[in-house]
N, C-alpha and C positions, 0 to 999 in steps of 0.2 A: 419767386423773386430771388435772384442771386445777389449776394452781398459782396460788395467790392472791398478788397483789401486796402487798408489805409497804412502805407509804410511809415507815415509820420506818427501813428498813434502810440507806438511803444515809447517814444521819447516824451510825448505829452503825458502818457500814463506815469512814467517815472517822475516827471515833474510834479504831477498831482500827488503821488504817493509821498514825495518828500515834503510837500506842503502839509500833508495830513499826518506827518510823523510816522509813516510806515516805511519799512525797508523792503517790502515785497508784497505780492498779491497773487492769489490763486484764481486762475481763469479756466473753469471747466467748460466742456461742451454740454450745456445743460440749460433748462429753463426751470421754473418753479414746480414743474410736474414731472421732472426727470423723463421727458419725452425723448425718443430716439431722433425723430425728425423735428426740428425746431421751427417755430415761426420766425420770420425774418428779424423781428425785433429782438430775438434772443440769440442771434448768431454772433455773439461777441468774440468767440475764439476765431472765427473766420475773418472778422473785421480786423482783429489784432495781428493775426499771423499769416493769413492766406490759406490755412488748412481747412478743407471742406469736408473731411470725413465725418461719419456719424458718431464717432466716439474719440475722445481725446481730452487732454488737459495740459494747460501751460502753467508754469510758475515764472513770474517776472520779478527779478531783483534789480537793484540799482546798477549792478555791473555784470549781470548774467541773466540769461533766460533759457528755458528748456521746454520742449514739447514732448509729451508722452503719449504713445499710441500703442494699440494692440497689433497682433500679427497680421490683421487684414490691411494695415496701413503703413507697414514698415518701408515699403517701396514708394508709396504715394507721397507720404509726408515730406521726405527730403526734396522731392521734385516741386512741391508747392510752396514751401517756406524758404525764407532767406537763412541758410545755415550759417551765415556769418553773424546772425543775430540770435537764432534759436538753435541750440543743440537738440538733436532728435534722438529719442530713446525708446526702446521696446519696453513697454510697461511691465511685461512679465519678468524681465531680468533687472530692470532699473526703475522701480516705482518712484513716484515723485518725492516721497518722504526720504528715500535713500539718497537721491540726488541733493535734496535740500540739506541733508545732514552734513554734507561736505562744504556747504556754503553758509550755513546759519551760524550766527554768533550770539553769545549771551546778551540778553537785552533787546535783541531784534524783535520787531513787531511785524507780523505777517497778516495782512488783511484778507478777508473773504466776504462774499455776499451770502448771508444766511439763507436766502431763498433758493440759492443754486446748489447748496450742499446738504446732504442728509447727515444725520448724526453719525451713521456708520462710516461715511466717507471722511468725516472730520477726525475720527478717532486716531488714526496713525499720525496725523499732524499734531493733534493735542498731546499725544504721548511724546513725540519728538520735542516739542517745545518745552514740555515739563522737564524732560531729561536735560536739555541744553540751557535751561533758564531763559528761554525766549517766550514770546507771547503770540497767541493766535487771537486776532482781533476781528470781531464782527463789525461790518460797516453798515450804516443806515442807507447810504446811496452808493450804488455801484459806480466807481469813477469812470469806467468805460462809457457808461450811459451819458454822463455829463460831457464827455469829450467826443460824442457822436451826434453832431448837430442835425443831421438828416436821418436819424434813426427812424426806421419804419414804425408805424403805430402798432399797438397791440392788436391781436386778431379780434375781429368783430363779425364773424360769419353767422349766417342764419342757422339756428338750431332746428333740426327736423326730427320727428318721431320715426322710429323704426318699428313698423307694425307687422302683424302676421301677413303672409307666411314667413317673412324674413326674420321675425323675432318670435319663434315658437313658444318661448317661455315669457310670461308677462313680467313687467317690472315689479309688480306686487308680489308675485311668486318668488322673484329673486331676492326681494327684501326679506321675505320669509326665511329663505335659506341663510341669509346673512345674520338675521336675528337669532336663529337657532345656534349658529356658531358663536355669536357674542355671548348669549346666555350661558352656554356650556363653559365658556372661559371666564365667567364672572365679570363681563365687561358691559358697561352701560351704553357706550357710544364709540364708534370708530371714525377716525378722520380719514377721508378719502381725497387724495390729491392727484393720483395718476389719471391721465385723460382716458386711457382705455378702460379702467375700472369704472369710472363715472359713466362713460358711454354705455357700457354693458349694463350697469345696475339700473339705469333709468331708461334703457332702450331708446337712446337718442344718438344722433350723429351730427357732425358739423365739419367745416373745412378750416379749422384753426391752424393746422399744420399741413405741410405738403405730404401727399401720398397716403395719409392715414386719416380717416374721418373722425378725428378727435374733437371733443368739447373740452377746452381748457378752462376749468372751473374748480370749485371745491365743494365738498359735501360732508355732512355728518349723517351717519346711518346709525340708528338706535336699536337696542334690543327689543323694543316694542313695535318694530316694523315701521317706524316713522323715519322721515328724512328731512334734512334742510339742504337746499341747493343754493350755493353762493355764486351768483352770476349776474351780469348786467341785465335787469329785467327787460330792457328794450330789445334784447335778442330773442325773446320768447313771444310768439303770437298767441292768440286765444286757443287755437287748435293744440298748440304745444302745452299750454297750461291745462287744458282738458285732459290731454294724454298723461300728464304727470299725476293728476288726481288730487284729492283733498288731503292725502296723507303726506304730501310733499310741500313744505314751506319754501318759498323762493325769496331770497334776500340778496341785496347787492353785495358784491365781493368786499366792499369796504366795511361791511359789518362782521366779517369773519373774526377779527380780533376781539371784538366785544363778546361774541358768542363763546370764544375760547375762554375768555375771562369768566364768563358765567359758569362754564363747566367746572373750572377750578374752584370757584366760590361755592359751588354745590358739592364739592368733593367727589365728583363723578369719576368712575373708573373709565379711562379713555385709552383705547388701543391706538398705538402709533406704530408704523412700520419703520424700523430703524434704517432700512435700506431704501425707503421711498419718501418718507415725510421730511419736508424741509426743516432745517435746524431752527428757523425762525418760529415755526409753529410749536415745536417741542419746547423751546425756551419760553414762549408765551404761556403755554399750558403749565410748565413747571413753576413759573413765577406766580401764576394764579392759584396754585395749590392743588391742581388736579392729580389724581393717582394714575400715573402713566403705566400702562400695561404693554410692553413691547410684544409685538407679534407680527404675523404676516398680514398683508392687505387681505381682508376677508372676501374680496371679489375675485382675486386672482385664480384660486384653485377652481371654484365652480365655473368661472369663465372658461378655463382651459378644458374642462370636461364637457365637450359638446354633447348636446342631446341627440338622440337618433334622428330627429327631424332636421337638426342642424347638419349632421353628417350627410344626410341625403341631399340637402341643398348644396353643400360643399362639393359633393360628387358631380352634381349637375353643372356647377360652375366650372369644374375641371374638364368636363367634356367640351363645353364651349371654348374654353381656353386652349385645350389641346388641339382643336381643329384649327384655330388661328395659328398656333405654333407650327403645325404640320404644313399649312399653306405657306408659311414663311420659309420653312426648311426646304420645301420643294422648290420654291422660287430661288432660294439661295443656291441650291445645287445646280440650277440651270445658269444663273447669271454670274456667280462668283468666279468660276474658272475662266471667264472671259475677261476678267480684270476690271470690270466696271463698277464693282461694289465697294463702298467704303464702310468704315465702322459707323459713321453717322447715317449714311443712307440705309444701311441694314437695320439699325435701331428704329429709324423712322418708318421703315416698311413694316416691321413687326408691331410697333406701337399702333400704326394705322389699322392693321388687321384686327388687333384686339379691340380697338375702339368701336368696331362694327358689331360687337357682340351684345346680345340682350343683357340687360341689367348692368352694363359696364358703367363704373363710376370713376374711372381713372386708373393710373398705374399704381402699383403697391410700393414701388421704389423706382429710382431712375434706372433705366435699362443699362446693364453692363454689357458693352459690346466691344470686345477686345480681340484683336488679331495679333498673331506672332508674339513679340515681347510684351505688348500691352496686356495680353491675356494672363501674364504672370503677376500682374497687379491685382490683388484679390478683389478689391472694391473699386476697380478702375472706372473713372468717369470720362468718357470721350468728350473732347472739345475740338473746336476748329483747329487749334494749334497742334493737338496730339493725334488728330484723325489720320488713320492709315488706310490704304487700299488693301483689301484681302488678296493675298498672293498665293499662287500655287506652291505647294510644299510646306505651307504653314498651317497652324491650327487656329481655329476661330472659336472663342468662348462667348456664349451669350447667356446671361443670367437675367431673368425678367419675370414680371408678374403683374397682376391686375387686381383691382378691387371691384367686386361685383356685390350686388345687394345680398346674394345668397352665399358668398364665400370669397376668400382671399387666396390668390395663387402665387407661387414662387417656384420657378423651375430653371435649371441650368442644363444646357447641352453643349458639348464640345464636339466640333466636327472638323474633319480634314478637308482642306482645300487642295485638291489634287492628291498626289500620292504621299502618304505620311512616311516618316523614317521608321526604322526598326525600333529605335529608342522611344519614339512617340507612342508606338503601338504597345510596347512593353509597359510604359508608365500608365497609359490609358487603361490597359487591361488590369493592372494592379489596383488602380482606383476603382474600376468596375467590380473587381472581386470584393473589395471592401464594402461597396454599395450593396452588393448582393448579400453579403454576410449580415449586414444590419437588417435588411428588408426581410430576410428569410428566418431570422433568429426567433426562437420561441423561448420565453423566459417566465419565471414564476412571479406571481403577484408580489409586490413589494420591491421590485427591481427599480433602480434609478438609472438614468441615462449614462452616468459616469461608468457604471459597470459594463456597459455595452460598447463604449467608445473604442476600446482596443480592437474589437472585431473589424472596424473600418480601416485600421492602420496596419493590420498584421501583414498583409501582402506587400505593403510598402516597406515596413520594417524589415521584412525578409531580404530586401534589396538595399537596406541602409538608407531609406528615404522616409519622409514624413511631410506633414503640412502644418502650418502655424495658426490654424483656426479650429473652432469647434466643429463637430461632425453634424450637429443638428440643433435647431432652435424651435420653440413652439411657434405656432401660427394662429392668428385669430380668425373670427368669422366676420367678414366685412369690418375688420379692425386692424390691429398691428400685424405686419408681416413678420415681425419678431416679437414674441411675447413669452412671458414666463407663466408659471414657475418651472416648467419642465424643459429639458434639453438633453442633448447627448454631447458630452464634452469631457476632457481630462479633468476639468475643475470640479472640485467636490461640492457642487451646488446643484440645486434642482430637486423638485418633488419626485416622489415615486411615479412611475408611469402607470396610468390607469386607462381603462377603456373609454374611448371618446376623445382622448387627447390627439392633437395633430402636431406632428414634428416634421422637420426636414431631415433628409438623409443625403448629405453632401460632402463626401470625402473628396480630396483633390490632390494635385501635385503641381508645383510651380517652379519652373526653371528660369531664374532671373535672366532677363535679356534674350530669352528664346521663346518660351511658350507657357501657357497655363492650361490645366486640365481640371475640370470639376464636373461631376455628374450628380444632379440634384433632383430628387422626387420629394413631394410631400407624401407622408404616410400617416395612417391613423392607427391608433392602438385598438386592438379588438380582442375579445375573449376567444380562446381556442381550446379544443379538447385536450385533456392530458394524454400523454402517450399511454399505450396499453400497460397497465400495471403501475402507472404513475400515481403519486399521492398528492401532488401539488396542483393548485389552481393556476392555470397557465394563461399567458397573454402572448400576442404576436402583433405583427404589423400587416396592414393592407394598403397597397399603393393607391394614392389618389391621382397623382400626376399621370397623364397619358401622353407620351411622346416617344418616338423611336430613338434608340441608341445607335450611334454610328457604327455599323458593323465593320467598315473598312479599318477602324482603329482597334479592332479586337484581335489579339493574338490567341487563337483558339487553343494553341498548345499549352497555354498557361491555365486553361479552364478545366475544372473537373466536370464529370458528367452531370452532377447535380447543378453546377453553375450554368452549364449549357441549357439544361432543362428549364431553369428559372428564366433565362433570357427568352427562350422560345415561348414559354407560357406568358410572360409579360408582353411580348410583342403581339401575341395572338389576342390578348386582351385589348391592347391599343387599337388594333385594326377593327376588332369587333365593335368597340365603343365609338370610334371616330368615323369609320368609313361611311356609315349611313348619311352623314351630313356633309360630305365632301363632293366636289365635282369629279367627273370621271377621270380627268388627267391627274389630279392630285391623289385620288384614290388609288390609281395604278402605281404612282410613285410610292405611296405608303405601303402597298402590298409588297413591292420589291424590297423596301427597307426593312420590313418586318418578317420576311421569309425566314424559314428555320436555318439555324447555323448548321 
């Protein structure tokens, strides 16, 4: 369900703030679980501003308003919002607290919804208000909700068990891993609020948000391997209750507050995730007297380390997904040069091919189908208004993926429609060199993604070029297409890379108003032998994504022999894995696309 923008809402919001004695309000793109994709009922930022990206935050004052987005949305945001109302800022250079510093006065009261902000997110605002003698005020009711008469209902989808072979590790075994972690840290209980953590820990899935099979609920996981799940009991049938087992107590979500109070009264040591737990929960626990132990969500790291059985399932999913993508690319190569293919029709074709796959459960995100200048918008979402026909001499970027019971896929390919320019081939090849550098790198145990990020950018930097997004993100198993705690990025965050993790490898280049380039494979971290004479335990990457790379865009003069060998070996693997399931015509096309350089 798309949420319609209400251009009258900001004036109504300002009126409500004045009535409540507030001079401003923080509006994040968030729900109480810090989900990436939100249920319609939580799309407050879209309702207020018109911005539909998956990350962003607005600050609304009586006489000014600003929207803050990351590098993926710096082109999209100004096209979607009324820039006469909202000034748009890149959050990396102008974070909200920096903008607010120039507008805040002593005594001002800035409101926020404590369910939508974590304690870590609030820290810079609290520091600023303390410095300027202003006040950050928690509100009991979000004013946007009261001003949204036709606000959609909260999600109420059926909760399903994920059983073997799609859940190789039982929920009981997972609770054992978590309990071991908690005991080692001297923690009695952990509060779980993230939908992906909860889905993983209990081996359950639902359709509470678009594109990701999350269950939006809350849980307490204890050091004695017990659990309490807070959810509307009407969502669980008898089969699901049997699946949960006797060690899982089910309570209505309305009882969460009382249980938090009981933890405090019992002086329990409670782990909260500063970057994930809503401020409301932290405040309730603090007031009740609990001993708060800040730490990471105990589900995130074990969830990221896929078991060998999970990796095998992910590989099978990528074979099916790769065949659908190859069928699409073969179709595109035949029809696009004739001028009859649009961004919308191309996306519909690809989505339809994927939907025919075994174990398909939906897309993992809206297909990004961008031709020419639209390809330069990193997270472009095609609409009837923006839809373009693919034209000869332009580039077409398609970033897409699917949810399967045995894996989640995410792949980007950039292809030339007709003959590409020399500049396009140069930029594409530099992006490809960065992609190869990441994929082929060997690195010692203990390495973080931040230490590898420069490899993806080196060939672009050599030409004075770069891209304004991370190089890679974690990917779940029939869960979030973006997950932590691992990643490959300039930012100094993320866990060490360990065997079994899945990350994306997606360097890019974007020329505003002209074209975009991105090459994305999912890769898994594997153990590799140390070089002869080496003393360190080493890791490397193995590609999961199987799809040809457009050779017409490769300037072979820019490639080393090692890079040529990598492309040839990868293309040989693509053909070997995908050809057996393709029709003769598509198979012939694939063999041509993957012939040696």
